[in-house]
N, C-alpha and C positions, 0 to 999 in steps of 0.2 A: 482332405483331412490333413491336419498338421499335427506332427508329434515332435516334441522337443525333449531332448535328453536332459539328464541331470548334468551338472558341470563336473567333469572328471578332472582328476589331478594326476599328472604324469611327471615322473622323476627324470625328465629329459628336457632339453631345450626345444623351443618351437622349431629351430632349424633341423634338429635331429628327427623330430616327429614328422615334419613336413617332407623331409627327404625320403622317408619311408612310405608315407601315404600318397604322395603326389605322383608315384610311378606305379601304375596298375600291374606292371610285369612283376612287381614285388608283392603286390597286395594279396594275391591268392595264398601265399605262404604266411603272411603276417596278419591279415585281417579276416579272411574267411574262416569260420569256425571249422575245426576238424569234424566232419560229419559225413556219414556214409550216404546221406541223402543228397549231397552236393556232388555233382559229377560233371565231366566234360568242361573243365575250366580252361578257357583260352584267354590270354591277356597280352596286351601291348602296353607301352607306356601310357597311352591315353584312353584305352578301352578294355573292357573285360566282359566276357560272356560265360555263363554257366547254366547248368540244368539242375533244378531241384525236383526230386521225385514227387510225383503227383501234383506239382504246381506248374511245371513247364520251364521254358527257356527264358532266361533273364539276361539282359545286357545293360551296361552302363558306360558312360563316357564322361571324361572331364570336360566341362565347357568353360570354366574360368578358374584361373589361379591367381592368387596373390601370395607370393613366396613368404613362407614362415607365418602366415596369418590365416589363409582361407582357401578352401577348395569348393567349387560348385560342380556337382555331378548330376547328370540326368539319365533317365532310361533311354536305351538306344535300340531296343528290340520291340517289335510289336508283341506285347505279352499281356499277361493278366493284369498288370498294374503299370501305369505310367507314373513316374515320380521324379522329383528333384530332391537332392540331398545336399546339405550345406554343412561343411565341417569348419568350425572356427577354432583357431588356436590363439592363445594369448600368453605373454610372459607372465609367470606367476612369481618367480624369484629368479635369481641368476641361473640356476640349473633346473628349474621346474616350470611346467606349463599347465595351463588350464585348457580344456577342450569341451566343446559343446557341439552336438549334432542335431540338426533339424531336418525332418523329412516332410515333404509335401507330396501326398499321394492323390492322384486324380481317380477317385473311385466313388461309386454311387453310395447313397445312404445305407442301403441294405448290406452291401459289401463292407462298408466301413464298420458295421457292428461286428461282423465276423473277423475282419482283418486288424482291428485296433490292437488286440493283445499281441498277435505275432509280430506286427510291425513295431510296436513299442519294445518288445523283447529284442528285436533285431537292432534297433537304434541303441538300446542300452548295451547290447553285446559289443557293438562297435566301440563304444566308450570304454568298456571293460578291457577289450583287446588293446586299445591304445594306451590304457593305463599300465599295461605290461611292458611297454617300450622302455628301454633303458639306454 
């Protein structure tokens, strides 16, 4: 299943945004939503793991970087969902950026019916969080 976000507008340069999202040791405080269901967050520059109540343990790692333009991330824990996440950044203006997030999840047709809405909300929440970067 593929989910593509809307194109978000960030009032910061791609360099600033990339600097924050390309290091997972910073991502738990900047990108994960404050949520009492997310627990046990552990992160390094290249990987992050966390537990979501009633869903299990999730992990992800950065597999490709193109500074100030793109990050490719994939799931790293055997968990309920295997996925790839692609974050694209583009200069919009001298001090503004555009962002788009694409999620490819490897789930069966039955699960995709149940997971489409929460995964779409997750992708859109990432864009919304990035739009708050200044």
